[in-house]
N, C-alpha and C positions, 0 to 999 in steps of 0.2 A: 176416377181419380188415379193418377199415376202412382206407382209404387217406387220405393227407393231401389236403386240398383245394388245388387250384391256384388262384392268385389273379389270374393274367393270361391273357388270351385267347391261345390258340396261333396264331390267324390274324392278329390286328391288334396284339397285345401291350398292349391297354388292360385296365384293371382289370375283372375279372368281378364280377358281383353274385350274392349268394346269394339265391335266391328261395323256398326251402322249407327249413324246419327240422323235424326229426322226433325225438321222444323214444322211444327203444327200450323204455324201461321201461313207460310207460303208453299209448303209441301216439298221443299228442297230436302234431298237425302244425300248423305255422304257415306261412302263405304271405305273402310281401311282398317288399320290396326291402331286403336287409340287406347291409351292408359286411362284408368279411372282417376289418376292423379293422387297426389299425396293425401288429400283429405278424404278421398273416396275409399281408401284402404283402412280407415279408422273403424273400430267397432262402435256399436251404438253407445256403449258406456263411455268410450273415449270421446265421442261427439258430444255427449251430455256434459262431460267434464270441460271440453273446449268451450261450449256455449256458456257454462257457468263462469269460466275464466273471463270470457269477453263481457258478460253481463256485469261482473264485479270489477271490471277494469284491472284484472290481475291481482285483486286483493284476496289473498289466501284465507284470511280470517272470515271474510264475507262468504267465500266459497264453502268454508267449513259449515257455516250456518245454513247456506242454501242447499247443500247436498246432504246435510245431517251426518257427516263423517268427521273424524278427528283431524286436527291440524297435521299431525305426522302422515296420516293417510292421504290427505290432500296433496301435501308436498311430494310424497312418493308417487302418486298417480300423475301429477303434473310432470315430474321427471320422466316417468315411463312414456307419457304422451309426447314429450320433446324427442325422446329417442325413437318412438314410433313414426314421428314425422320426418325422421332422418337428420335431425340437427345434432345428434351425438350427445354424449354425456357432458354435463357442465363441470368444469374444473372449479372447485371451491377455493383453492388456495393458489396464490401466485407461484409457489414452488412447483406445483404441478405443471403450470405453463412454462416456467423457467426450465424445468427438467426436460420437457418436450423440446424446447428450443435447443438446449445443450445436446440432446441425444439425436437430433434429427428425426428419423423415422421411428425411433425406439418408443415414442409415446403411443404409437398405434399398435405396438406389439403386445402379445400375451406375456405372462410371467415366464413361461417356458422359453419363448423366443428371446426374451431379455437375457435369461441365464445362458442360453446358447450363444448369444452375441458376446457375453463376457468370456465364455470359454474359448471363443475364436478370436479374442482380443479386438473385436470391433467396438466394444463399449467398455468404458472404465468401470471399476467397482462402484465408485461414487455416483456416476451417472445411472448405473443399473439400480442402485439402492433408491435413488430419487424416483426413477421410473416405476419401481415396484411400490413405493409409498404412494405415488400418484394413482396407480391402479387400485390400491386399497381405498383411497378417497372416492374414486369414481364408482366403485362397486356398491357403495352404501345406498 
């Protein structure tokens, strides 16, 4: 029985590349530099969470019962899973999205970068305050 592919190097913890693919049915082999893909980089715990999410059709209360963990823990882990899949943080409030629109690239900046943009007059104080508030909402 085949084993699951590991996606991180056991020595340095960097992402491993798949260099050979083989079809058991016809014997065809492909060699190259292939990524394990977005889902291949997930830990076993994250895959278990994703499977529970799909089984429950996204119902977090059902996931809470299925996994035997609290609702806040389910929410937190789902948010972490979303970020691990590269979809970025979810903005909970319209003002976070509005601040990002007003500031241009300021929404992707760190707090220090936002303050530096204010100091160099690239960003107004109001827009900086909105961007920093949005960072606080995203960090939760």
